[in-house]
N, C-alpha and C positions, 0 to 999 in steps of 0.2 A: 681542599679537603673533599673527600668523596661524599656525594649526596647519599643520604640513607635510602635504602630500597623500600619504598612504601607499597610495593605491589602486594595484592591480596589474591591468594589462589584458592579455588573451590575445594581442592583436595585436602586443604588444611581445616575445612569445616566438617564436622561429623554429625550424622543424624542418629548415631547409635543410641538406643534406648528411647527414641522418639516414635510416636505414631501419628501419621498424617491421614486425614480423611479428605477425599475429594468428591464434590457433588456438583451437579448441574441443576439449575433451578430456573423457573419462569419459562418464557418462550425459548424454543430451541434456536440455534444458530450454527451455520456451517463453520467448522473449525473447532467446535467444542471438543470433539474427539481428539484432535491434535493436542489440545491443551491438557486433556486428561492423560493422554499417553506421555506427555513430557513430565507431568507431575509424578506419575507412577514410576517411570524409569529413573528420573532424577532422584526421587525419594529412596528407591531401592539401591541406587548407585552409592548414595552416601551412608547406607546402613540403616535407614529408618524402615519401619513397617508402614505400608501404605494400604489404606482401605478404600474400596468403592462404597459410596452411599447411593444405592439405586433409588430411582423415583424422587430425587430431590429431598426437600425437607420432610415430605411424607414418609419416605424411607427411614429418615433419622428418627422420626416420632414412632413409627411402627417397629423399628428394630428387626430382630430375627435375621432372616436370610437377606434382608435388604442391605445389611452392612457386612461386606465380605472382604477378606484380605485379597489384595491384588498381587499377582505374580508378574514377572517380566513378560512372559508369553501371553498374559491376559490381554495385553494391548497391541498385539501383533495384528497387522492388516486392518487397523481402524483409522489410520491417518487419512485415507482417501474417502472415508465414509462420511456422508452429511449427517446433520442432526446430532443426537447424542445417544450412544449405545447404552449408557448406564441409566437412561430415562430421565425425564423431567416432569414435574407436576406442580400445579399451583396448590398450595397446602393451606387450608383454613385452620387446621389443628395447630400449626406452628405459630399462628397469630394469638393463640390463647396461652396463658401462663401454664396450664396443665400440660399442653402439648410440648412446650419448651422443657418442662420438668422431665417428661418421658424421654425427650431427645438427649438431655444431659445425662440421664441414667444410662441410656444405651451407649453413649460415648465413653463414660467412665468405666463401664464394665469391660470395655476393650482397651482402656488406657489411652484413649485418643484425646489429645489436648491441642492438636494443630488442625485447623480447618481451612481448606482451600475451596472457596465458593466461586463458581463460574455462573454468572447470571446478570440480570439488569439491576437498576437502582433499588427496586423493591426487595429483591433477594439479598442484596448487600446490606440494606438497612436492617433487615431481619437478622442477619448474621451479627451486626454490630450490637443490636439490642440483646441478643443471646449472650454475647461476650460480656456486656455490662452487667447482666443479671447472673452471670456464672457463679460467683461466690455465694450469692443468695440461694441459688438453685441447689448447690452442693450442701448448704446448711440444711435445707428442707429435706434432702435425701438422707442426710445423717439422722435428722429427727424421726423420719419414717422408717429408720433402720434398714434402708435399702442399700446404703454403703456405710463403711465405718470411718472413724475420724482419720485413720491413717491414709485411706484412699483420698479423703477430702484434702488433706495436707499435700499429698503427692501430686494430685491433679488440680491444684488450687488456681491455676491460671489457664485461660483458654486463649490461644493465639489465632488470629484470623487474617487471612490475605485474600483479597478479591481479585478476580479477573472479569472484565466486562464482556459478556457474550450477548450481543444484541444486534440484530440486522439494521435497526433504525439509526445507529450511531448517535443516540440521544443522551449520552453520559458526558457531563462536563469534566474536563481534566485530561481527556485523551483525544488525540487526533483521529484515531480509528478504533472502533470496537471490533471484537472477533465476530465475523459473519457479515460485516457491512460490505466488504469488497466482493464477496461471493454473491450477495444479493444484487449488487450492481451488475455483476456478470449476467445474472438471470434476466434483469430488466433490459440490459443493452442487447442481449440475444433476441429478446422479443421485439424491441424497437427496430432493430436492423431488419428482422423478418417482416414486420408490419410495414416498414417503409417501402419494400418492394411491391407489396400488394396495393398500398395506398397510391403509389406512383402510377400503377397500371390503370386504376379507376378514377384518378383525380379525386381522392377522398381526403376528408379530414378525420384524424383519429384522436380521440380523447382517451388517454391512458391513466388509469388510477393505480398508484403504487402505495405500498404500506408507509406508515408514518402518522400515527394517530396524534402524537403531540410534537413530532419533529419532522421537518421538511427536508432533511439531509438527502435521503434517497431520491426524492423528486428533483431537488435542486441540482445534484451532481449528475443524475441521468440526463437532465435537460441540458446541462453544460456539455455532457459527453456525446449527445446526439444532435445538438444544435436545434433543440425544440423551439417552436415559435412563441410559446407562452408557458409559464409555469406558475402554479398556485400552491403556496406553502403556508403553514400556520404562523410562523414567526414574523412574516412580512406580508400581511394581507394587502391586496391591491388597493390603490386609491379609489375613492368614490367615482363612479362613472367609468370603471374599468371595462365594463361590458362593451361599451361603444369603442373604446380604444383598441380592445382585443380584436373586435370584428374589423375595424379599419386596417389593422396590421395584417390580418389573414387575407383580407380582400386585396391589399397592396401586393402581398406575396404572389397571389394568383395572377394579378395583372402583370407581374414581372415574370410570367411564364413558369412559375413554380407549380408543379402538378400535385403537391400534397402539403398538408399542414399537420403538425404534431403538437398537441397540447398535453402537458403532464400535470396531473392533479394529485397532491398528497391526500390520503384518506381523511386527514384532519384539517384540510384547508378551510379557512374561515375568511369572512369579510371584516371590515373595520369595526363592525358592531358585534363581533364574535359570533355571527351567524354562520352555520356551515355552508360551504360551497361544494356541491356534489358534482360528480362527473356527468350525471344525467342532466343536471341543470345547465352545465356548460354546453353539452350536446344540443339541448333544446334551443339555447341561445343562438348557437351558430346556424342551426336549421332555420329558425324564425327570422333572424336578421339577414342572413346571406343566402339561404337556400342551398348550402353546400351539402353534398352527400356525406353524412357524418356517422361514425361508428364509435361505440364505447368498448374498451377492453379493460377489464378489471383483472390485474395480475394475481392478486390474492396470495395463497400459500405457496405458489410456485417460487416466490422470492425466498422462502425459507429453505427450500429443498435443494437437492442436487449435491454434487461434489464440491468440497471447498476449493477455492482458488489457491494458487501458489502463495499469494500474499497472505491469505488467512492462515495457511498451514505454518508459514514461517513466523508470522506474528504470534500465533497461539503457542508454537514451540518455544519461542523466546520468552513469552510471558509465563509459560508453565515453569521453565527453568528459573526465571527471576522470582516466581512465587515461592518455590522451594527454598531458594537462597534467603528470601525475606523471612520465612518461617524458621530457618536455622539460626538467623541472627537476632530474632526478636527477643525482647525481654518482657517482664510483667508490666513495665511502664510504657512499652511501645504502643502507640495507638494502632487500631486496625488500619491496614493500608490497602490500597488498590494499586495493582501493577498496570501502568499505562504506557502509551506511546506518545512521544513528543518529537516531531520531526522524524528523525531516523534513530532515536534513542529510547530505550526502555527506562522509565522512571518510576519511582514509588511516591504516591501521594496519600495524605490522610484520607481515609475512606469517607468520613462524614463531611469533610470540607467539599469533596466532589459531589456528594449526595445533596448537600444544602444548596450548592450552586445550581445543580440540575433542577431542584425544586423552585429556585428563584426564577428560572426561565419561564416555567408555567405560570408563576405568580405575575411576572411582568406581562405575559400574554393576556392573562385574565383581566389585568388592570389597563390593557390597551397601550402599554409602554413597549411598542414593537421594536423600536431602535435599540432599546436596552436589551430586549430578548435576544436579538441577533448578536449583540456584543457579548452577552453572557455565554452564548453557544461556543464562543472561542474564535481564535484567529483563522482557523481553517475554514469554518463556516462563513465567516465574514468575508473572507477573500473570495470564496466560491461565489457568493452573492454579488459582490462587486464586479467580478469578472463576467458573470452571466449578463448582468445589466449592460456592461460595456459592449458585449459581442452580439447580443440578441436584438437590441433596439437601436436601429440606425437613426441618427438625428437628421433632420432636414438640412439640406445644403446651407441654408441661411443661418443655421445655428452652429455650424462647424467653424472652428478657428481656421484661419488661413495662414499657413506657415511658409510657403514657397520652398520647402525642403523636399528633395527626392530621396527616397529610401529604397534600396534594393534588397531582396530576399533570395537566397539560393540554398540548395542542398548539396552537401559534399560527402563523398565516401559511399559506403554500402547503404542500401535502403534500410530503414528501421520503422516499424509500425508506430504511428504517432507523429511522424514528420509532417504529414498533411494537416493534422490538427494544429500543430505549431505554426505552419504557414498561414492557415486561415485566421488564427488568432492575431498574428503579427500584422497581416494585411488590414484586418478590420480595426484593430486598435490604432494602427498608423493613420488610417483614414479619419478615425474619430479625433485624432490629434491634429488633423489638418494637413497631413503630408500627402504627397503623391507617392503611391507605392508601385514598385517595379518588381516583376518576377523574372528570374534568370533561369532558363532551362539548361539542364545537363551540367550543372556546377560551373567551375571555372573554364572548362572546355567550351561551354556554351557562351560564357562571358566574353572570351576573347574573339569568338566568332560573331558576337553581336546578337545572340538569341535572347534579347531583352525586350519585355513589353510591359506596358502599364496594366495593372490589375485593379478592378473595381470591387466594391462590396459584394455584389451578386456573383462575381466570378469564382469565389471560393465557397459558395453555398454547398452544403452536403459533403464537404471534404473531411469532416471530423472522423467519420467511421471508415474511411478508405485506408487500406493497407499500402505498404510500399511508399514510393515517392511520385506524386503526380507531376511535379515539376521536372522530374528526371534528375538523376544524380550520377556523377562520375568521380573517380579517385584522382583525377588530374590536379596537380599542384600548380599554383600560379607563377612560380619563379621563372619557369621557362618562357612564359608568354607575358611577362610583366608589362612590357611596353605596349602591347596590343590591348591589354586589360586597362591600362591607364588611359589609352586613347578612347576606349568605350566609356570609361568613367567621365571623361571630358565631354564626349558626345551627348551623353544622357544627363550630364550634370548631377551625378550621384553624390549626395551629401553624407550618406551613412550606409553601412553595410551590416546585414544580419546573416550570419552563416550558421546553418543548422546541419550538424553532422558529427561524425566520430573523431577518431584520432587524426585523420587527414585534415579535418576542419581546424584542429589546433595547429597543425603544421602550416596550414594556409595562412592563419592569422599571424603566426610568427614571421612568415615570409613577407606578408603585406606590411607588417610593422617595421621590418628591416628595410623595406623598399621606400619607406617614408623619407629617408635621407636623400634619395635621388628623385622621387616623384611626389610632388605636392598633392596629387590626386588622392593619395592614401592617407593624408593628414586629416582624417575625418573620424568620427566615432565608428569603431569596429566592435561588433559583439558576436560571441559564439554561444550557441546552445548545444549541449552534448546530446547526440542522438545516435546510439549504436547498441546493437543487441549484446555486444561483448562487455559493456560497462567498463571499458578500459581507459577512460579519459581522466587525466589528473584534475584535481580541483572540484570534483563532485562525487558524492556517494552513489548517486543514481543517474542513469541516462535514459532518455526517451527510447522506448523499444525493448529495453531489457526485461520488463515485466511481461510483455506479450510473449517473448521468447521463452521465459521461465515457465509460463503456463503451457506452452506447446510441449516443452520437455516433460513437465510433470504429467500432463494428460497422456502423453505417449508412454511414459514409464508405468502409469496405472494400467494401461491396456496390455502392455508387454507382461507385467506381473500377473495380470488376470489370465493371460493365455496359458499360464502354467498351473492354474488352479485345478486340482483333482489329478494332476499328473505326478510323476516321481519328482524328487528333489532337483531343483534347477537353479542355476545362477546365470544372470544376464549381464553381459559386458556392453555398456552403451557409450558411444563416443559423442561428445557435444562440441559445438563450435566455441569460438572465443579467442582464437589466435593463441597468444601466450598468457592470456588472462583467464584465470580459473573460476571467475565469478559464476558463470552458468553451471559448471560442473559442481561447485561447492554448495551454492545456495539451492540449485535444483536437487542436489543430493539430500539436503536437509528437508526440502519440501516433499520429496518422493520417498523418504525413508530408506536411503541407500546405506549400504554397509561400508563403503569406502568411495572416495572420489580422488583420483590421481590428477595433480595439477603441477604446473611448472614452478609456481611460487614456493611449493613445499617439496623439495627434492626427495625422491624415494629410490630405493635400490632393491636388489633381488631378495634381500632379507625381509624387507617390508612386504613384498609380494607373497613370500612364503608364509609370513605371519598372518596375512589376510586370509590365505587359503586355509590355514589351520583353524583360524577363528570361525570361518564359514563351515568347516567340517564339524566342529563342536556344535555349532548352532543347528546344523541339520539333524543332529541326534535328538533334538527336542521336537516339539510339534511344528516348528517353523520349517516351511518347505521351500521358500524362495529366497534368493539372494540377489542384490542389485549393486552393481559396481559401475560408477561413472568415470569416464576418462576424458579430460580435456584434450583436444586434437593435437596440441603442441606440448603436451606435458613432458615428454621425453622422446628424443629422436630414436632411441634404441628399443625402449619398452613400448612398442607400438600396440595398437588395439589388437592386431592379429597375434602378436607375441603373448600379450596378457591372456587372450582367449585360449591359445594353445597351452600355456602354462597351467591355467586353471583346469582345463579339460584333462590334462595329464595327471596333475597332482590330486584332482578331486575324483579320479576314476573310482567307480564302485560306491561313491558316496553321493555325488551329484553330477549332472551333466551340464554343459554350457551352451549358451547361444550368444551371438553378438549382433549388435545393431549400430549402424552409423546414421544418426538422425539427419545430418546434412541441412539443406536449405529450407526444410520445412520450419526450422526455427526462425527464419527471417520473414516468412510469409504470414498470411492471415490478417483478419481485421484486428485493429489495435484493441487491447484490453481497456476497460474503463479507466484504470490507473494511468495508462500511457496517454489516453485521450486528454485526461484532465491535467496531467503533469505537463504535457506539451502545450496545452491551451494556456495554463497559468504562467508557465515560465516564459512563453513568448510574449504574453501581455506585459509582464514585468520588464522584459528586455526592451520592448518598444517604448515604455515610459522612461526608461533609463536613456535610450537613444535621444528622445525628445529633450530631456534635461541637458544632455551633453551638447546637443545641437545649439540650444539656446545659450549655453555657457560659452561655446567656442565661436559664436558668430561675431565677427569683427570686420569693420570696414567693407560691408557688403558681401562677405563670403565666410564660409566655415573653415576654420583652421584648428585642428586638434592633433598634436603630435606627442602628447605626454603619455607616460606609461599607462595611466588610468583611463585612457581613451581607447584602449584595445583590450577588451576584457572577455573572460568566460563567465557566464552565469551558471553557478552550480549549487547543488544542495549539500551543505556541510553540517552534519549532525542535526541541529535544530533549526537552521535558517538557510534562506537563499542568499548567496553571497556573490558579488561581482569581484572577480580577481584578475588583475593584470596578467596577460598571458606570459609576459616576460618573466614574471616572478614564478610561474609554474614550471619553467625550464629546469630549475634545480630539483623539482619534485618528480621528474620524469625520466624513465629508462627508455630512451629513444630507440635503442637497438631492438628491444623486445616489445616496444609500443605499449607499455603499461606504467602506471604510477609506481613510485618506489615504495610507497606505503599504501596499503589497502585495508579499509575498515572491516570488510567482510571476513578477513582471515581470522578475526576473533570469533566468528560463528562456527569455524571448522571443528573446534573441540566439542561443540554442542552436538554436531552430527555424530562424532565418534562416541561420545558418552551415550547417546540415545541408541547407538548400535552395539553397546556393551563393551567398548574398548576402554582400557584404563589409560587416561591421558591427563595432561595438565591443562587447567582452564583458568585464565586470568580474569578475575572478577573485580578488578580495582575500580571500574566505573560504577559498580553497583553499590547499594547499601545506603545511599543518602536519601533520607526522607525529605522530600521537597514540599512546597506549599503551592496551592492553586493560585496562579497570578491573575489578578483582575485588572492591574494597571494597563492602560493602553500604551503600546509601544510607539515611539516616534515614527513618522512616516518612512524615514530612511531605513528603519529597522524592521518594517513590516515584512514578515516572512510569508512566502507563498507556500505555506505548509500544505502537505498532501492530505 
């Protein structure tokens, strides 16, 4: 019997007759504009009226011109702008009953009963209170003859959906808040710059970052730059920390390190809840060690600047999900917040999240610091655990002794974040008691014997380096399998960690097949996906893809800006990716492209003609620029040159064209904070798995592992990090075109089309389930290395 089709499509939902207001409140955060743009365009797309509320709740209370209807063109060219263009203000009036009464009157006058609030926990708590009081406020307005009974009946329910815009990432229930990734970009840019000057003068730098009640920015930036010490409010240092910190800094200098970096969250405290200031830390270092020490307070730099690719995509996805939630809400649906769990957008009850966020502060006030870390969520907990593992080297006497030798190598094209993964693997391996070996130039170096032992200090400062410091080649092992086996015997390699792209998967499959002839390969084999193309099966994300996306988005912003003030212009931009359209599609969503041509979604001359006509119509409005992305292998006949010439000819008299091939700039540069942390955490998890497998497979004085589950790829699938046997991934892979047969990001393509005003189908079957904030601790085997 045929299964019923339970798919749910966005176009079957209608916003006709509904009015949605969008406001930004509290502190600004990069990416808020992307969220506003998505709400406005999605709302208009489904037939609803959408209103801007300028200056946050203050604008809602004051009314008048502060509440304006938004048009499609109102949100053009705001995707790349930091802050919030509709303004934000902290409003005392809204905290009073009279203020909320005025706000209710201003909304009812315009028929608005759907509110999308982008802000922190204070803004969202205020929105929920407003919703709870709504019927009482309407009754008061009727009594005062400001509205009639009919209006009170018609607008009897207020629906609220929240999106968390906060650079501090201090809201429980979501892995990342809008603005956090961009703030990390600002911090890491500064840290990378400071490291060069600190190195020149052998200085110690104390950096103070934002985070009055939350140490996320301090912790993750410390993880991303390999800081020597970090101070955060959730986990104050043990008593006597001053001496320990100075000992560590002194040991680093004795080990020929020319600089020290200490990161302090502005809300850092000691075990007695007394503040630890950056100035106090500086004085401590100067008095105890006499080091030349400087303090840098980053301040509002962290809030400013252009949003990162991650924040634009996150905010666009959240904005669309928020409109969906408002369309589906009923009078009995609790106010919800749209959040991110792993790689999935979810809806959670707003007040559950707010209450858990408040519990964190309560736990800190009561000195229950372990509890505070647990309440912050799995992502925070994992970051802290990984930082402790990598930053503080145990004395030799305290290290376990395993007698195992583990080799690490890079395979395929270089990807930003590979070095962070190698550093993490080496240091975790040493902490687990293994001898770590680095192989230069992939399997080509392996068969030539370019293998050497690496120590803890050898990988210092690797986190922020782009490319591959070990060297990487595309050579596959099959041709040299005997020589490689010989080197495995020579160095007594008991486990192998391969970091690379599609070639790394092919290598692992070949090594797995060679097990029947060579016992040397009957050992734990693990692969970490690292490629800018993000074309590896078994994972939603690869190390390096985020850095490449940021390079594409930054370049698209500059290219679009080059046409400002000129006549109408369309840019055709070619991206890398082989046959995988990830960079073109997700880059297109983040850069506000009108179309992205990819291999996975075949197109013909009629599609090209339709796109030209669409752009011609668009150019008749106030919109002056168009952006088209094309994946390098999207079609062998419709080349970038062909599309450029077609658009130039068909758009003659309406717009002119320019083309750009981005090329290898997508592969270079320093890794983004996301890639540094992803590489660091995924490698730490892989090494712990290798240790477990080594202990399980050690028999009669040697390691022997030849089962399917001893040759795995560690990837991120939806909400969790999963080890998958590479043999099982064969069926999921198109080896001819070197892409997975199913790719999650294809579901984001309709989003880009809708936001560019194309009529399209959008499957929203995954949306709509209101979940609950989970507090239960997962089993160790299930702990996710969430980003």
